[in-house]
PLY file of the C-alpha trace (Angstrom):
ply
format ascii 1.0
element vertex 421
property float x
property float y
property float z
element edge 420
property int vertex1
property int vertex2
end_header
0.00 0.00 0.00
1.27 3.45 -0.92
-0.18 6.52 0.76
0.19 9.80 -1.12
-0.08 12.99 0.94
-0.74 16.04 -1.24
-0.92 19.62 -0.04
-2.85 21.52 -2.69
-2.77 25.11 -3.82
0.61 25.49 -5.54
0.61 26.36 -9.27
3.05 24.02 -11.01
5.87 25.75 -12.86
9.01 24.56 -14.57
10.24 22.06 -17.12
9.84 18.28 -17.18
10.69 15.53 -19.67
8.09 12.93 -20.61
8.96 9.30 -19.86
9.12 6.45 -22.35
5.79 4.88 -23.28
4.63 2.04 -21.06
2.03 0.94 -23.60
4.72 0.75 -26.27
7.55 -0.98 -24.45
5.37 -3.83 -23.14
4.34 -5.33 -26.54
7.86 -4.71 -27.84
9.32 -6.68 -24.92
6.90 -9.49 -25.74
7.85 -9.35 -29.43
11.54 -9.72 -28.54
11.03 -13.48 -28.02
9.68 -14.00 -31.56
13.15 -14.92 -32.87
16.49 -15.78 -31.20
18.00 -12.34 -30.91
19.62 -9.79 -28.60
17.60 -6.60 -28.10
18.64 -3.32 -26.50
15.72 -1.05 -25.66
16.32 2.52 -24.49
14.01 5.20 -23.06
12.22 2.51 -21.05
10.18 3.72 -18.04
10.99 2.15 -14.69
7.44 1.06 -13.83
5.93 -2.08 -12.32
4.42 -3.34 -15.57
7.84 -3.26 -17.22
9.33 -5.19 -14.30
6.50 -7.73 -14.62
7.38 -8.20 -18.30
11.01 -8.72 -17.35
9.94 -11.46 -14.94
7.92 -13.18 -17.69
10.93 -13.08 -20.02
13.14 -14.63 -17.34
10.50 -17.29 -16.68
10.62 -18.22 -20.37
14.38 -18.67 -20.13
15.52 -15.35 -21.58
18.35 -13.31 -20.08
17.26 -9.79 -19.06
19.20 -6.91 -17.53
18.23 -3.33 -16.74
20.59 -0.36 -16.57
18.91 3.01 -16.08
16.44 3.49 -18.91
17.98 0.64 -20.95
16.78 -2.97 -20.96
18.90 -5.72 -22.52
17.08 -8.88 -23.62
18.72 -12.03 -24.94
15.95 -14.30 -26.22
18.29 -16.97 -27.64
18.12 -19.15 -24.48
14.28 -19.25 -24.48
13.32 -22.78 -23.39
9.71 -22.58 -22.14
6.38 -21.80 -23.74
4.23 -21.50 -20.59
3.67 -18.46 -18.35
2.52 -19.07 -14.76
-0.80 -17.68 -13.60
0.84 -15.44 -10.97
2.84 -13.59 -13.65
-0.09 -13.35 -16.07
-2.28 -11.67 -13.45
0.17 -8.85 -12.77
-0.85 -6.86 -15.85
-3.19 -6.80 -18.84
-0.40 -6.65 -21.43
0.88 -10.08 -20.41
-1.49 -11.59 -22.99
0.55 -10.05 -25.82
3.15 -12.73 -25.12
0.75 -15.27 -26.66
1.43 -14.30 -30.29
5.18 -14.07 -29.74
5.54 -17.43 -27.94
3.26 -19.14 -30.46
5.27 -17.74 -33.37
8.56 -18.86 -31.82
7.62 -22.25 -30.33
4.52 -23.34 -32.24
2.70 -23.67 -28.92
1.93 -21.56 -25.86
0.23 -21.96 -22.49
-1.11 -18.90 -20.65
-3.93 -17.86 -18.36
-6.23 -14.90 -18.62
-4.45 -11.60 -17.93
-4.85 -9.24 -14.99
-4.61 -5.44 -14.90
-6.95 -2.64 -13.85
-10.62 -3.52 -13.32
-12.27 -1.27 -15.90
-15.10 -3.54 -16.96
-15.22 -6.41 -19.44
-12.08 -6.75 -21.55
-12.55 -10.01 -23.45
-9.70 -11.88 -25.12
-11.88 -13.32 -27.87
-10.55 -10.84 -30.45
-7.01 -12.05 -29.75
-8.00 -15.70 -30.12
-10.01 -15.08 -33.29
-7.06 -13.31 -34.92
-4.57 -16.04 -34.03
-7.12 -18.71 -34.97
-7.34 -17.22 -38.45
-3.58 -17.78 -38.75
-4.06 -21.48 -37.98
-3.77 -21.63 -34.19
-5.96 -24.04 -32.21
-7.06 -23.42 -28.62
-8.11 -25.52 -25.67
-9.29 -23.99 -22.41
-8.91 -25.91 -19.17
-10.22 -23.71 -16.40
-8.29 -20.45 -16.54
-5.45 -21.90 -18.62
-5.44 -21.51 -22.40
-3.43 -24.02 -24.42
-2.54 -22.87 -27.90
-0.79 -24.75 -30.68
-0.09 -24.49 -34.40
0.98 -28.00 -35.39
1.12 -27.20 -39.10
2.70 -23.80 -38.54
1.03 -20.43 -38.89
-0.33 -19.50 -42.31
-0.75 -15.99 -43.67
-4.33 -14.90 -44.22
-6.71 -11.93 -44.12
-7.77 -11.02 -40.59
-10.62 -8.56 -40.14
-10.98 -7.48 -36.52
-14.54 -6.91 -35.30
-13.23 -4.01 -33.20
-9.92 -2.13 -33.59
-8.47 -3.56 -30.38
-4.91 -2.44 -29.66
-3.94 -5.68 -27.94
-5.49 -7.93 -30.59
-3.78 -5.92 -33.34
-0.43 -6.29 -31.57
-0.84 -10.04 -31.04
-1.84 -10.54 -34.68
1.07 -8.43 -35.96
3.65 -10.34 -33.93
2.31 -13.81 -34.74
1.88 -12.99 -38.45
5.59 -12.27 -38.71
6.17 -15.99 -38.11
3.50 -17.11 -40.59
4.12 -18.41 -44.10
2.85 -16.11 -46.83
1.20 -12.71 -46.56
-1.11 -11.57 -43.79
-3.42 -8.56 -44.03
-4.98 -7.17 -40.86
-8.09 -5.08 -41.57
-9.83 -2.74 -39.13
-6.56 -2.63 -37.21
-5.97 -0.26 -34.31
-4.14 2.91 -35.39
-2.72 4.16 -32.07
0.86 5.49 -32.12
2.02 2.48 -30.08
1.07 0.24 -33.03
3.47 2.20 -35.24
6.20 1.85 -32.62
5.73 -1.92 -32.58
5.91 -2.01 -36.38
9.16 -0.05 -36.33
10.68 -2.49 -33.84
9.50 -5.53 -35.84
11.15 -4.05 -38.92
14.42 -3.78 -36.99
13.91 -7.42 -35.99
13.79 -8.34 -39.69
10.06 -8.33 -40.41
8.58 -7.15 -43.70
5.62 -5.13 -42.45
3.85 -1.90 -43.43
0.63 0.01 -42.86
0.72 0.61 -39.09
-1.03 3.88 -38.33
-3.73 3.03 -40.89
-6.53 0.51 -40.52
-4.82 -2.00 -42.85
-1.51 -3.66 -41.98
0.39 -6.01 -44.30
2.95 -8.56 -43.07
5.07 -10.84 -45.28
7.21 -12.74 -42.79
10.53 -12.16 -41.09
14.25 -12.62 -41.81
15.71 -12.65 -38.28
18.69 -10.52 -37.32
21.15 -11.17 -34.50
20.96 -7.86 -32.67
18.50 -4.96 -32.41
18.82 -1.53 -30.79
15.59 0.44 -30.48
14.44 3.58 -28.67
10.92 3.57 -27.19
8.61 6.45 -28.13
7.49 9.05 -25.52
4.46 8.24 -23.37
1.49 10.28 -24.60
-0.66 9.55 -21.51
2.13 10.53 -19.12
2.55 13.70 -21.20
-1.18 14.38 -21.01
-0.99 13.93 -17.24
1.63 16.65 -16.86
-0.29 19.07 -19.12
-3.48 18.49 -17.13
-1.53 18.95 -13.89
-0.61 22.44 -15.06
-4.26 23.09 -16.00
-5.53 21.86 -12.61
-3.23 24.15 -10.66
-3.22 27.24 -12.85
0.43 26.68 -13.65
2.87 26.99 -16.53
5.13 24.15 -17.63
7.38 23.09 -20.47
6.90 19.46 -21.48
10.04 18.24 -23.19
10.37 15.25 -25.47
6.66 14.78 -26.26
5.39 14.11 -29.78
2.81 16.84 -30.31
0.82 14.82 -32.87
0.25 12.11 -30.25
-1.28 14.64 -27.84
-3.62 16.37 -30.28
-6.98 15.41 -28.70
-5.77 16.45 -25.23
-4.13 19.72 -26.23
-7.19 20.67 -28.30
-9.46 20.09 -25.30
-7.19 22.09 -22.98
-7.08 24.99 -25.45
-10.89 24.95 -25.64
-10.93 25.17 -21.83
-8.86 28.37 -21.93
-5.27 27.14 -21.63
-2.67 28.74 -23.82
-0.50 26.32 -25.72
2.66 26.75 -27.74
4.19 23.84 -29.59
7.76 23.55 -30.79
9.63 20.68 -32.38
10.99 19.40 -29.07
8.62 20.80 -26.44
5.05 21.81 -25.62
4.44 24.88 -23.45
1.19 25.26 -21.52
-0.05 28.23 -19.50
-3.22 27.94 -17.43
-3.11 31.24 -15.56
-6.64 32.17 -16.67
-9.73 30.61 -15.09
-10.79 27.48 -16.94
-14.14 27.00 -18.65
-15.98 23.77 -19.32
-14.57 21.54 -22.02
-16.50 20.65 -25.16
-18.08 17.19 -25.12
-15.36 14.55 -24.74
-16.11 11.19 -26.35
-13.58 8.42 -25.90
-12.94 5.82 -28.56
-10.28 4.16 -30.68
-7.66 6.42 -32.24
-8.05 9.17 -33.47
-10.84 9.76 -30.92
-10.07 11.01 -27.41
-8.03 8.29 -25.60
-9.88 6.56 -22.78
-6.72 6.56 -20.64
-6.73 10.37 -20.65
-10.41 10.71 -19.75
-10.02 10.63 -15.92
-7.05 12.98 -16.17
-8.87 15.63 -18.21
-11.90 15.23 -15.95
-9.66 16.22 -13.01
-8.86 19.46 -14.85
-12.58 20.15 -15.41
-13.66 19.85 -11.76
-13.25 23.60 -11.14
-13.95 24.82 -14.68
-16.88 27.22 -15.13
-19.92 25.52 -16.66
-20.71 21.86 -17.27
-18.41 19.42 -19.06
-19.68 16.16 -20.58
-17.56 13.02 -20.79
-18.89 10.10 -22.84
-17.02 6.85 -22.16
-17.33 4.47 -25.12
-14.47 2.06 -24.40
-14.70 0.68 -20.85
-17.97 0.05 -19.03
-16.48 0.72 -15.58
-14.18 3.64 -16.35
-16.07 6.12 -14.12
-14.96 4.53 -10.83
-12.96 7.69 -10.07
-16.14 9.79 -10.04
-17.16 8.79 -6.52
-13.65 9.64 -5.31
-13.82 13.07 -6.97
-17.10 13.66 -5.14
-15.29 13.11 -1.83
-13.23 16.20 -2.71
-16.36 18.27 -3.32
-16.80 17.72 -7.07
-20.29 17.89 -8.58
-20.67 15.03 -11.06
-23.78 13.29 -12.34
-23.59 10.02 -14.28
-26.23 9.24 -16.89
-25.44 5.92 -18.58
-22.17 6.31 -20.46
-22.02 10.06 -19.79
-20.57 11.93 -16.81
-21.70 15.55 -16.44
-19.21 17.64 -14.46
-20.38 20.99 -13.11
-17.41 23.07 -12.05
-17.18 24.12 -8.40
-15.39 27.10 -6.92
-13.18 25.00 -4.67
-12.21 21.41 -3.92
-11.34 20.28 -0.41
-8.74 17.74 0.63
-10.03 14.36 1.82
-9.01 10.67 1.90
-9.62 9.00 -1.48
-8.88 5.60 -3.04
-7.04 4.96 -6.32
-9.19 2.33 -8.05
-6.94 1.93 -11.11
-3.85 3.40 -12.75
-5.31 6.46 -14.50
-7.86 7.11 -11.75
-4.96 7.25 -9.30
-3.11 9.84 -11.39
-6.32 11.86 -11.78
-6.83 11.91 -8.00
-3.30 13.23 -7.52
-4.07 16.10 -9.92
-7.36 16.86 -8.17
-5.53 16.87 -4.85
-3.01 19.37 -6.22
-5.87 21.77 -6.95
-7.75 21.21 -3.67
-7.58 23.26 -0.49
-5.86 21.43 2.36
-4.41 17.91 2.34
-5.58 15.05 0.15
-4.62 11.48 1.03
-4.63 9.01 -1.85
-4.57 5.35 -0.84
-3.06 3.30 -3.65
-2.55 -0.46 -3.94
0.32 0.14 -6.36
-1.71 1.19 -9.41
0.12 4.48 -10.04
3.56 2.86 -10.03
2.36 0.44 -12.74
2.47 3.21 -15.33
4.33 6.28 -14.03
8.07 6.51 -13.55
8.95 8.60 -10.46
5.81 10.72 -10.76
6.30 12.11 -7.25
9.78 13.38 -8.15
8.52 14.98 -11.36
5.66 16.76 -9.61
7.88 17.99 -6.77
10.35 19.37 -9.33
7.47 21.58 -10.55
6.64 22.85 -7.06
4.08 20.32 -5.81
3.97 19.58 -2.08
3.58 15.83 -1.70
5.13 12.74 -0.20
4.64 8.98 -0.42
4.39 6.82 2.67
4.75 3.09 2.08
2.82 0.82 4.36
3.91 -2.82 4.48
1.30 -5.58 4.67
0 1
1 2
2 3
3 4
4 5
5 6
6 7
7 8
8 9
9 10
10 11
11 12
12 13
13 14
14 15
15 16
16 17
17 18
18 19
19 20
20 21
21 22
22 23
23 24
24 25
25 26
26 27
27 28
28 29
29 30
30 31
31 32
32 33
33 34
34 35
35 36
36 37
37 38
38 39
39 40
40 41
41 42
42 43
43 44
44 45
45 46
46 47
47 48
48 49
49 50
50 51
51 52
52 53
53 54
54 55
55 56
56 57
57 58
58 59
59 60
60 61
61 62
62 63
63 64
64 65
65 66
66 67
67 68
68 69
69 70
70 71
71 72
72 73
73 74
74 75
75 76
76 77
77 78
78 79
79 80
80 81
81 82
82 83
83 84
84 85
85 86
86 87
87 88
88 89
89 90
90 91
91 92
92 93
93 94
94 95
95 96
96 97
97 98
98 99
99 100
100 101
101 102
102 103
103 104
104 105
105 106
106 107
107 108
108 109
109 110
110 111
111 112
112 113
113 114
114 115
115 116
116 117
117 118
118 119
119 120
120 121
121 122
122 123
123 124
124 125
125 126
126 127
127 128
128 129
129 130
130 131
131 132
132 133
133 134
134 135
135 136
136 137
137 138
138 139
139 140
140 141
141 142
142 143
143 144
144 145
145 146
146 147
147 148
148 149
149 150
150 151
151 152
152 153
153 154
154 155
155 156
156 157
157 158
158 159
159 160
160 161
161 162
162 163
163 164
164 165
165 166
166 167
167 168
168 169
169 170
170 171
171 172
172 173
173 174
174 175
175 176
176 177
177 178
178 179
179 180
180 181
181 182
182 183
183 184
184 185
185 186
186 187
187 188
188 189
189 190
190 191
191 192
192 193
193 194
194 195
195 196
196 197
197 198
198 199
199 200
200 201
201 202
202 203
203 204
204 205
205 206
206 207
207 208
208 209
209 210
210 211
211 212
212 213
213 214
214 215
215 216
216 217
217 218
218 219
219 220
220 221
221 222
222 223
223 224
224 225
225 226
226 227
227 228
228 229
229 230
230 231
231 232
232 233
233 234
234 235
235 236
236 237
237 238
238 239
239 240
240 241
241 242
242 243
243 244
244 245
245 246
246 247
247 248
248 249
249 250
250 251
251 252
252 253
253 254
254 255
255 256
256 257
257 258
258 259
259 260
260 261
261 262
262 263
263 264
264 265
265 266
266 267
267 268
268 269
269 270
270 271
271 272
272 273
273 274
274 275
275 276
276 277
277 278
278 279
279 280
280 281
281 282
282 283
283 284
284 285
285 286
286 287
287 288
288 289
289 290
290 291
291 292
292 293
293 294
294 295
295 296
296 297
297 298
298 299
299 300
300 301
301 302
302 303
303 304
304 305
305 306
306 307
307 308
308 309
309 310
310 311
311 312
312 313
313 314
314 315
315 316
316 317
317 318
318 319
319 320
320 321
321 322
322 323
323 324
324 325
325 326
326 327
327 328
328 329
329 330
330 331
331 332
332 333
333 334
334 335
335 336
336 337
337 338
338 339
339 340
340 341
341 342
342 343
343 344
344 345
345 346
346 347
347 348
348 349
349 350
350 351
351 352
352 353
353 354
354 355
355 356
356 357
357 358
358 359
359 360
360 361
361 362
362 363
363 364
364 365
365 366
366 367
367 368
368 369
369 370
370 371
371 372
372 373
373 374
374 375
375 376
376 377
377 378
378 379
379 380
380 381
381 382
382 383
383 384
384 385
385 386
386 387
387 388
388 389
389 390
390 391
391 392
392 393
393 394
394 395
395 396
396 397
397 398
398 399
399 400
400 401
401 402
402 403
403 404
404 405
405 406
406 407
407 408
408 409
409 410
410 411
411 412
412 413
413 414
414 415
415 416
416 417
417 418
418 419
419 420
């Protein structure tokens, strides 16, 4: 248990660099086992989900070392095709190992993944995509046994929904298939392009990531790969919204402005001033905020669901009423009740949360129910009067690298107390 103590009221000011992307490095770490190869990844965030992936790699027989923001993976010694249940339940992205292990070994044994409880997140899209490539599945309780006795065969895969995870699993497995594979209705998030770029370095012939059609024509393995992970767009959005919450001014270095478009557009509509340069984004929120336009989450290029709680934190004191429509996860409004403990006025009507801005928020004990909700509660606490205590079962550290240090460098008053159980 981690207990965050936040003393609100200080406008955040200064400069901060965005971390490497958690949602990019995880599928790339899984893809590293696809062929016998040595991989050096740089700009990796030091977060719990990354450490969980390292443990899975070691369990499979790979050699893994970490040095600062670099992770060194040697997948040549891989000798297992099964991942224990305890490792699978540590994060949602663990299921992306299925396509990589299947492509390498011709068989795989996993259980259903863990991660934040945001509502139903079925794995059927993953299984359908791999099944189209020739994989067969058998479920025994929680364990899923997968094999491709005749090898994987290239085909046309049309996803029923542009799932990021299913797209990643299909991309990785298709690299090991004979012939050409075309993935239609593929996810187009920036992390998909990052995975494609890594797979190309690994020797794959692949194109189309960033569009809804991806083509893969196999892989000619290389011996060594060096790859730099893209910046984390959700961590970047968190810092921009932190400035908005507190009426501050910050320079966000290292972000890719195109990746943050939906968030920066919403913040500008709320009254923030934004200046974008090639290597940095500057935000000033010295003026009182107004309600945001209607925010509807959805697959890229719609507003990202991971940024919804974070932007909602910035709207809690904005003049007028903001509407947030959550189209991705059925249980993504769990942070709303915690915001109400701070004095927020929020009404939920089906998939829509209506936020009426209040003059002030007041510090109170709140509970981080998932990763992004935890970050959003920290931002709300920074804008509240008095002290906010955020109780966190480790969610925040799953996705943010030294967030407390970054916020303190900008003038936030906070500390983390760790309580052993």
